C-alpha positions in Angstrom: 0.0 0.0 0.0 1.3 3.4 -0.9 1.9 5.9 1.9 0.7 9.5 1.5 3.1 12.3 2.2 0.5 15.0 2.7 -1.1 15.0 6.1 -4.6 16.6 6.6 -4.5 20.0 8.3 -7.2 18.9 10.7 -7.6 15.9 13.0 -10.2 13.4 11.8 -12.4 13.9 14.9 -12.3 17.7 14.4 -13.3 17.3 10.8 -16.2 15.1 11.7 -17.4 17.6 14.2 -17.1 20.5 11.8 -19.3 18.7 9.3 -21.7 17.4 11.8 -22.4 20.9 13.1 -22.4 22.5 9.7 -25.1 20.2 8.3 -27.3 19.6 11.3 -30.9 19.8 10.3 -30.1 20.4 6.6 -32.4 18.9 4.0 -30.8 17.7 0.8 -32.5 17.7 -2.5 -31.0 14.4 -3.4 -30.2 12.2 -0.3 -28.4 9.7 -2.5 -25.7 12.2 -3.3 -25.7 14.0 0.0 -22.5 12.4 1.0 -20.7 14.6 -1.5 -22.1 17.8 0.1 -21.3 16.6 3.6 -17.7 16.0 2.5 -16.7 12.5 3.7 -17.7 12.0 7.3 -17.1 8.3 6.9 -13.4 9.1 6.2 -13.3 11.6 9.1 -14.7 9.2 11.6 -12.0 6.6 10.8 -9.3 6.7 13.5 -6.6 5.4 11.2 -5.0 7.0 8.2 -4.3 3.5 6.8 -7.1 1.3 8.0 -6.1 -1.6 5.7 -2.4 -1.6 6.5 -2.6 -4.8 8.6 -4.4 -6.8 5.9 -2.9 -9.0 3.2 -4.6 -7.2 0.2 -3.0 -7.4 -3.2 -1.7 -4.3 -4.8 -4.2 -2.3 -6.7 -1.6 -0.2 -8.6 -2.5 -1.7 -12.0 -6.0 -0.4 -11.7 -4.7 3.2 -11.9 -3.1 2.4 -15.2 -6.5 1.7 -16.8 -7.7 4.9 -18.3 -10.5 3.7 -20.6 -13.6 1.7 -20.0 -13.9 -1.7 -21.7 -16.7 -4.1 -22.7 -17.9 -7.0 -20.7 -17.1 -10.2 -22.5 -20.5 -11.6 -21.5 -23.0 -8.9 -22.0 -20.9 -6.5 -24.1 -21.8 -3.4 -22.0 -19.3 -0.7 -21.3 -17.8 -1.1 -17.8 -14.6 -0.3 -15.9 -12.7 -3.0 -13.9 -15.6 -5.4 -13.7 -19.2 -5.9 -14.9 -21.6 -5.2 -12.1 -24.4 -7.0 -14.0 -22.5 -10.2 -14.9 -20.2 -10.1 -11.8 -17.1 -10.8 -13.8 -13.9 -8.8 -14.3 -13.1 -7.2 -17.6 -10.9 -9.2 -19.9 -8.0 -6.7 -19.6 -7.6 -7.4 -15.9 -9.0 -10.8 -15.5 -5.6 -12.4 -14.9 -4.5 -9.5 -12.6 -7.1 -9.3 -10.0 -6.9 -11.6 -6.9 -8.9 -14.9 -6.9 -10.2 -16.5 -3.7 -11.0 -20.2 -4.6 -12.5 -21.1 -1.3 -14.2 -19.4 1.7 -15.3 -21.0 5.1 -18.8 -21.3 3.6 -20.8 -20.3 0.6 -22.3 -16.8 0.5 -25.6 -15.8 -1.0 -26.5 -12.1 -1.2 -30.2 -11.1 -1.7 -30.2 -7.6 -3.1 -33.2 -5.3 -3.0 -34.4 -4.5 -6.6 -34.0 -0.7 -5.9 -30.3 -1.1 -5.1 -28.2 0.1 -8.0 -26.0 -2.7 -9.2 -23.1 -0.3 -9.9 -23.1 0.9 -6.3 -23.5 -2.5 -4.6 -20.3 -3.6 -2.8 -21.4 -7.2 -2.7 -20.4 -7.4 -6.3 -16.8 -7.1 -5.2 -17.1 -10.5 -3.4 -18.6 -12.2 -6.4 -15.9 -10.9 -8.7 -12.9 -12.2 -6.6 -14.6 -15.4 -5.4 -17.1 -16.4 -8.1 -17.4 -20.0 -7.0 -18.3 -19.2 -3.5 -20.5 -16.1 -3.8 -23.9 -15.8 -5.5 -26.1 -12.7 -5.9 -29.8 -12.7 -6.3 -32.4 -9.9 -6.7 -35.4 -10.0 -4.4 -37.8 -11.8 -4.6 -36.0 -14.2 -6.9 -33.9 -16.3 -4.6 -33.8 -19.9 -3.5 -35.9 -21.6 -0.8 -33.4 -22.7 1.8 -35.7 -25.0 3.7 -34.2 -28.1 2.3 -30.6 -27.1 2.9 -28.7 -27.8 6.1 -26.3 -25.3 7.8 -27.8 -22.1 6.4 -27.9 -19.0 8.5 -29.0 -15.4 7.9 -26.7 -12.6 8.9 -29.3 -10.2 10.3 -30.0 -8.6 13.7 -33.4 -10.3 14.3 -34.7 -11.2 17.8 -32.8 -14.2 19.1 -29.9 -13.8 16.7 -26.7 -15.4 18.0 -23.5 -13.3 18.2 -20.8 -14.8 16.1 -18.2 -13.8 18.6 -19.7 -16.2 21.1 -20.3 -19.1 18.8 -18.6 -22.4 19.8 -16.3 -24.2 17.3 -18.8 -27.1 16.8 -21.6 -24.8 15.8 -19.4 -22.7 13.5 -18.3 -25.9 11.7 -22.0 -26.7 11.0 -22.5 -23.5 8.9 -22.3 -24.2 5.2 -23.9 -21.0 3.8 -24.5 -17.5 5.1 -27.2 -15.2 3.6 -26.8 -11.4 3.5 -29.4 -8.8 2.6 -28.0 -6.0 0.4 -30.3 -3.0 0.9 -30.9 0.0 3.1 -32.0 -0.7 6.7 -35.6 0.1 5.9 -35.6 -2.1 2.8 -34.0 -5.0 4.7 -37.0 -5.1 7.1 -39.3 -5.7 4.2 -37.1 -8.4 2.7 -36.8 -10.2 6.1 -40.6 -10.6 6.2 -40.3 -13.2 3.4 -41.1 -16.6 4.9 -38.0 -18.1 3.2 -35.8 -15.9 5.3 -37.8 -15.6 8.5 -37.5 -19.3 9.0 -33.7 -19.2 9.1 -31.6 -19.0 12.2 -29.9 -15.6 12.5 -26.4 -14.6 13.5 -25.1 -11.1 14.2 -21.6 -9.6 13.7 -19.5 -7.7 16.2 -20.1 -3.9 16.2 -17.5 -1.8 14.6 -17.3 1.5 12.6 -17.9 1.3 8.9 -15.4 2.7 6.4 -18.1 3.0 3.7 -18.2 6.4 2.1 -21.8 6.1 0.9 -23.3 5.9 4.4 -27.0 6.0 5.3 -28.1 9.4 6.5 -29.4 9.4 10.0 -28.0 5.9 10.8 -25.1 5.1 13.1 -21.6 4.5 11.7 -21.8 0.8 12.7 -24.0 0.1 9.6 -21.5 -1.8 7.5 -21.3 -1.9 3.7 -22.3 -5.4 2.5 -18.7 -6.3 1.5 -17.5 -5.3 5.0 -20.2 -7.5 6.5 -19.2 -10.4 4.3 -15.6 -10.1 5.1 -16.2 -9.8 8.9 -18.5 -12.8 8.8 -16.1 -15.2 7.0 -13.1 -14.2 9.1 -15.1 -14.5 12.3 -16.4 -17.9 11.2 -12.9 -19.1 10.4 -11.7 -17.9 13.8 -14.6 -19.5 15.7 -13.9 -22.8 13.9 -10.3 -22.7 15.0 -11.2 -21.9 18.6 -8.4 -20.7 20.8 -5.6 -22.4 18.9 -3.2 -19.5 18.3 -0.9 -21.7 16.3 -3.6 -21.9 13.6 -5.0 -18.4 13.8 -6.5 -16.7 10.8 -3.7 -16.0 8.2 -5.3 -13.4 5.9 -6.5 -15.8 3.2 -9.8 -13.8 2.7 -8.4 -10.3 2.9 -8.7 -9.8 -0.8 -12.5 -9.8 -0.5 -11.7 -6.1 0.3 -9.6 -5.6 -2.8 -11.9 -3.3 -4.7 -13.4 -1.8 -1.5 -9.9 -0.6 -0.4 -9.2 0.8 -3.8 -12.4 2.8 -4.0 -12.0 3.9 -0.3 -8.6 5.3 -1.0 -9.9 7.1 -4.1 -12.7 8.6 -2.1 -10.2 9.5 0.6 -8.1 11.4 -1.9 -11.0 13.2 -3.5 -12.8 14.3 -0.3 -10.9 13.8 2.9 -7.7 15.6 1.8 -9.8 18.7 1.1 -9.7 20.7 4.4 -13.1 21.8 5.6 -14.1 25.2 6.8 -16.2 25.8 9.8 
């Protein structure tokens, strides 16, 4: 990861406070792009200048060398880096992006139909681990009632914290389901009997690094790719128990390959611009 020589002129906590005060009570004409007006509070609330520095994520330098869009070899549409419709990388970088052949379990993502494909971070997981990650658009997704070891990652009543899961229970999980939507939309999707019948697990609480945050919601609302990454790493750790000799080795860190790249781009575009009170 490249290091930046230019330090922001304000502390991150100070910047977050400036923008929180400046935009309190403000109504935006377009809430979907309000994050651009608010600067980048998600960047400001991050305590670290290099939040990915401890992870084993492949270099993204070659992505900066791609100046033009290309065509998806499947649908033929103009895309950059990967096709968010077909969930495959463009031919030009197909051999350069990281590939994760296996995860602790299979991942199914159920995306709300109003979620824009091009903005969905769950696509990142499908691109780097295509044999383990499948994406469906609600209401078109499988009935999991005949499958064993399926859990829904969702904070429903009675959900089991993954941090307290014993190794034997973690080993039984074969597939994790994620809902890709806003919080309000997820409540509607969860009402589907195919999901409501599933046992639920919840992730540990942490701050999100996502730049396209939900207005009015806490910063613990993770982007879908963040949730997927946290879940598979936590599952791997729970299966290994307390055996430090076989602790998690970073095998799944490249799930965040594109997320880190776009985070750093947003950081350069917005965070490095000093705010004014």
